C-alpha positions in Angstrom: -46.8 -103.9 10.1 -50.0 -105.9 10.3 -53.0 -104.5 8.4 -56.5 -105.8 7.8 -58.3 -105.4 4.5 -62.0 -105.1 4.3 -64.7 -103.8 1.8 -62.6 -104.7 -1.2 -64.4 -103.6 -4.3 -63.1 -104.1 -7.8 -63.5 -101.0 -10.0 -61.2 -101.5 -13.0 -61.4 -98.0 -14.5 -58.3 -96.7 -16.1 -55.4 -97.2 -13.6 -57.9 -97.5 -10.8 -58.1 -101.2 -9.8 -60.1 -101.2 -6.6 -61.4 -99.5 -3.4 -60.8 -100.9 0.0 -60.8 -100.1 3.7 -57.7 -100.7 5.8 -57.4 -101.2 9.6 -54.0 -101.0 11.4 -54.8 -102.7 14.7 -51.4 -101.5 16.2 -52.3 -97.9 15.6 -56.1 -98.3 16.4 -56.7 -96.8 13.0 -59.2 -97.5 10.2 -59.0 -95.7 6.9 -62.0 -95.9 4.5 -62.0 -95.7 0.7 -58.3 -96.2 -0.1 -57.9 -96.6 -3.8 -55.6 -99.2 -5.4 -53.9 -98.1 -8.6 -51.9 -100.2 -11.1 -49.8 -99.1 -14.1 -47.0 -100.8 -16.0 -46.4 -103.5 -13.4 -46.5 -101.1 -10.4 -49.1 -100.8 -7.7 -49.7 -97.9 -5.3 -52.4 -96.5 -3.0 -54.4 -93.3 -3.2 -55.7 -91.9 0.1 -59.0 -90.2 0.7 -58.7 -86.7 -0.6 -60.6 -83.6 -1.5 -60.5 -82.1 -5.0 -59.8 -78.4 -5.4 -58.8 -75.9 -8.1 -55.9 -73.6 -7.9 -54.8 -71.3 -10.7 -57.2 -73.1 -13.0 -55.6 -76.5 -12.3 -57.4 -79.4 -10.7 -55.5 -80.9 -7.8 -56.2 -83.1 -4.8 -55.5 -82.5 -1.1 -54.9 -85.8 0.7 -56.5 -86.2 4.2 -53.7 -88.7 5.1 -50.1 -87.6 5.7 -47.2 -89.7 6.9 -44.4 -88.2 8.9 -41.8 -89.8 6.6 -41.4 -91.5 3.3 -40.2 -94.6 5.0 -43.4 -94.9 7.1 -45.6 -94.4 4.1 -43.7 -96.9 2.0 -44.0 -99.5 4.9 -47.7 -98.8 5.1 -48.2 -99.1 1.3 -46.2 -102.4 1.1 -48.1 -103.9 4.0 -51.4 -103.1 2.5 -50.5 -104.3 -1.0 -48.9 -107.4 0.4 -52.1 -108.1 2.4 -54.4 -108.1 -0.6 -55.2 -111.7 -1.4 -53.2 -113.0 -4.4 -56.4 -114.2 -5.9 -57.7 -110.6 -6.0 -54.5 -108.9 -7.0 -51.4 -110.3 -8.7 -48.2 -109.3 -6.9 -46.6 -106.4 -8.9 -43.6 -104.3 -8.4 -44.1 -101.6 -5.7 -44.0 -98.1 -7.0 -41.3 -96.9 -4.6 -39.8 -94.2 -6.7 -43.3 -92.9 -7.5 -44.1 -92.7 -3.7 -40.7 -91.0 -2.9 -41.2 -88.4 -5.6 -44.9 -87.9 -4.5 -43.9 -87.6 -0.8 -41.2 -85.0 -1.4 -43.4 -83.0 -3.8 -46.3 -82.8 -1.2 -43.9 -82.2 1.7 -42.4 -79.2 -0.1 -45.8 -77.9 -1.2 -47.4 -78.1 2.2 -44.5 -76.7 4.2 -45.2 -73.5 2.5 -49.0 -73.6 3.3 -50.2 -74.1 6.8 -53.8 -74.6 5.8 -55.3 -76.8 3.1 -55.4 -74.9 -0.2 -59.2 -74.8 -0.4 
């Protein structure tokens, strides 16, 4: 999958490395303010989201949802691989993290038709 990176802004706050915009020409899609995270040699993306509180616990509802884990993983790998090596050192992809995250969110939102806020 071909992706274009723009508006790359270094943040370096905790696990948060940067913010960036991503364009997928094949899909005619542009996503603003994607976050790049890094921890223990792994990198992953955080999508634009809205914070909410449920049962006294702070959570986030992502505005981006992929129809399968494989599509999301392909997207994440394409974006991370497209970031210039001078900006970000290549690190291990966080595949298990994404798979766990995908299945957790899929299970949660199958039960709720509407966002929980």
